[in-house]
C-alpha positions, 0 to 999 in steps of 0.5 A: 835648310835656312836656320831662320826657318821658322814654324807658324800655327794661327793658335797656339791655343784653340777649340778642339772643333776649330781649325787652325792655319798651320805653315812653315817660312824660311825654308830653301826654295823649292827645297823638302822637308818632313813635318812630325805631330805629336799628342799624349791622351789623357790615359798616356797613349802617344798618338802620332802622323808626319808629312812630306812637304816641299817648300815654294820658290818663297822657301814657304809650306803653307798646308792650306795650299801646298799638298803632302807628298806621303807620310800620314796623309797626302794631299791637300789638307789643312787639318791633316796632320791632325786627321792622319793621328795613328797610335805609335807602334810601340804601345803596349796596350793595343788599339787605344782610343784616340779621345779626350778624358779631362775637359778641364785640361787641354790636349797639347801637341808637337810640331817638329821639321826636319830637313829631309824626305822620309817615307815611313813612320818607321824610318823617321823612328829610326833615324832618331833613334840612330841619332842621325835626326836633327831636329830643326824647328819645333813648336807647341800649341794646345787644343781645349775641350771647353772654354775657360769662364765655363760652369762645372755641375758634377751630379751624382747618383746618391744626390741627383737621382743621376751621374753626369756633368753639366756644362753651361755657358757663363751667364744667367741664358737661358741656354737651350738644354742638350743630353749628351749619352755615348754607347758600351763605353762605360762610365762617363765622356765629358768632351762631346757635352763641353764642346757643345757647350762653347757654341751656347748650349748648357750640355749634360753629359749622361752615363747610363752604366758602368759606374757603380750605380745599378741602373743596368740590372741582371735579373733571370738573365734579363738585362733591365733598366729604369726609364725613370733614371733618364726621366730624372735627368730630363726633368733636372734639365727643364727645371734648372734656372739657366736652361730653356724649360720646354723641352731639351735635345737628346744626342746618342751614339750606338747603343744609347741611340734606341735608348733616346729613341725610347726616351723621345717615345716615353718621355715628355719634353724631348724637342728632338734627337740626334742618333749617330750610327745605331740600331733603332729598335729595343734589341734585348733590354726590359725597360721600365716606367712607373707600372710599364713594362717594355719588352725586347726582341732577344734577351739572349741576342748577346750571348749568342753573338759570335760572328765577326771574329778574324785575326788583326796581327795576331789578335782577335777583333769583335766586327759586323754584331748587329744584323740587318732588319725589314720594316716588316719585322720591325711592325712584328715587334710591337710589345716586345722591341719595336719603339714607335718613336715615328708617332712623336710628330713634335720630336724633331729626328736626325740620323748620322749613318757611316756607310763603312760602320763596320760594328752594325750595318749603319746605312740600311738601319738609316734606310729603315728610320727614315722609311718607318717616319715617312710612313708615318707622315713625320714632318721633322726629319734629316737623314745624312749618310757618309760613304766611307765613314765608320762607327765612332763619329765624332767631333771634327778635326781628330783621327778616325778610332778605326779598332779600339778596345771595349771592354776589354776587347777588340772591336772593328769599328770600321772608316777611311782615314779620310772619308771619314774625318769629312763625316765629322767635319760635313756632320757636327755644324750639322748637328749643331744646327739641328738643335738650335732650330728645334730647340729654340727655333733659330739657327746656329747664331750664338 
């Protein structure tokens, strides 16, 4: 190993959805080396990846052109080390989720270079434990989920009538407004909304359960929620002086997909809806809006769910919670679960489906979604299906969250490592362009 070996990263401080150039210079010509990446999430979970490389005739390795011969990923992948990160094997609480909690601080990554060729992370860790692993070079870089100078407006249930955080680009705007909702994860997640703001949106991360406000209420064994809560958030957005007042876009995933479709159906000022891997009818909730009640198909659904329990290294893992539904059965649910979103011809719809989703049959739901819109002769919708992608399709250049814990229980979300990261990279710019086109009538050129 040439002692002048140097790891080069194109930017030591970049946005989380931007590509990086990673290379090593000053190596022995045609020599074998190992690159290891580490990052610790805000919740204290260590994630690792590594790749095995061979230098070219000039002693260089460039991840954009040179293949990894094994390790956490194989082949040529510029972002392979980031997209193949996995939880450290010594984490006590298994199946952590890779995501960002505090968007005001960056994720800090480290890269280490070793003059050795190992075949597994276990061997790498053992060599390090035995004191036989010499680090020849290292560097650090950070990835941000919010650009500097952006404004943050926290919103509270007591003062504003909803709980969330608004992210605003600098300046007066007005900017296109988007409401971002997650699924069954309790409380508030902001990383998707803060990233959207970096692309010129006024983005509201909206929580809707698990924040101790009582907007989801159990009574007589029925879970109910007031759509007025979501209307309040929409009204706030279109009334904000820095946000386009004609209407907003919605970004939803998993459980929040049916909520977004309810909002598009029963509320005004919804220009477009993005749905990622969610069911498209009201399965088990009663929704209220003024004196209107929207009933569900089966209020006892979750009490009856027993399917999908398997053992993963001694841990019970739930999967395939939801089942398929036919178009004819959906139409039979008028007044008790059907959401006629397809009748709102001025609202644009996008469905993104991972065909390896192990929470629900996302590809099937996407097909039914398309049939409903086609039968209604809806003029503005898109469906994108991704082979090998799992349930948690998120912004690009992070690893697949195949199994994580939800409400303390292990949940199988599915997804193949490479195919899932391809889906995240491909779908993110499609979503941004769709939002711009439907809210401001132009492409993503801000």
